[in-house]
N, C-alpha and C positions, 0 to 999 in steps of 0.2 A: 482038040479044042477044049474038051472037058478037063484035061490035065492042066492047061493054062488057067482055066476058070477056077479049078480047085486050088491051084497054087496061089492065085490072086486072093481067093477067099481066106486061105490060111495066113497069108501075109497081112491082110486087112485085120484079121483077128489078133495076130501077134502085135500089130501096131496099136490096136485098141487096148490090149492088155498092158503094153508098155506105157501108153498114155496114162492109164489108171495108176500104174505103179509110180510114174513120175509125179503125178498129182499127190499121191500119198506121201512120197518122199519129200516133196516140197512142203507139205503141211507139217511133216515131222521136223524138218529143218526150222520152219517158222516157230514151232512150239519150243524147240531147243534154244533158239535165239532169244525168245521171250524169257525162258527160264534163266538163261545166262544173264540177261539184263537185270532180272530181279535179284539173282544171286550177287551180281556185281554191286548193286545198290545196297543190299543187305551187308555185304562185306565192307563197303565203304563206311556205313553207319557203325558197324562193329569196331572198325579201326579207330573211328573218332571216339567211341566210348572207351576203348582201351587207352588211348592217349590221355583222355580226361582222367581216367582212373590212375594212370601213372603219375600225372601231375598232382592229383589229390594225395596219393601215397607219399610222394616226395614232400609235400607240404605238411602232412601229418607226421612224418618222420622228423622234420625240422621242429615242429611244435613239440613233439615228444622229447626231443633233445633239450629244448629250452626249458620245458617243465622239469626234466630230470635235473638240470643245472640249478633251477630255482629250488627244487626240493632239497638237493644237497646243501645249498646255501642256507636254507631255513633249518635244516637238520644241524648244520654246524653252529648256527646261532643259538639254537635251543640247547645244544650240548654244553655250552659255556656256562 
């Protein structure tokens, strides 16, 4: 009878330890999910910024080309 009682006690302790481990793992998963959500949001914001910067760069390049043409035209007029 003592053997069965000891075995039951051992199994009960193992179960309690597993429950604690499960709780810790669930908390860790929740923390990782929250971090993933935050990183996804940050990544989305950075992607929007990159797209805006690309658009600005394209516009500035076009403006620079126009100014270069204007400069060359003015330079040609002054040279005469």
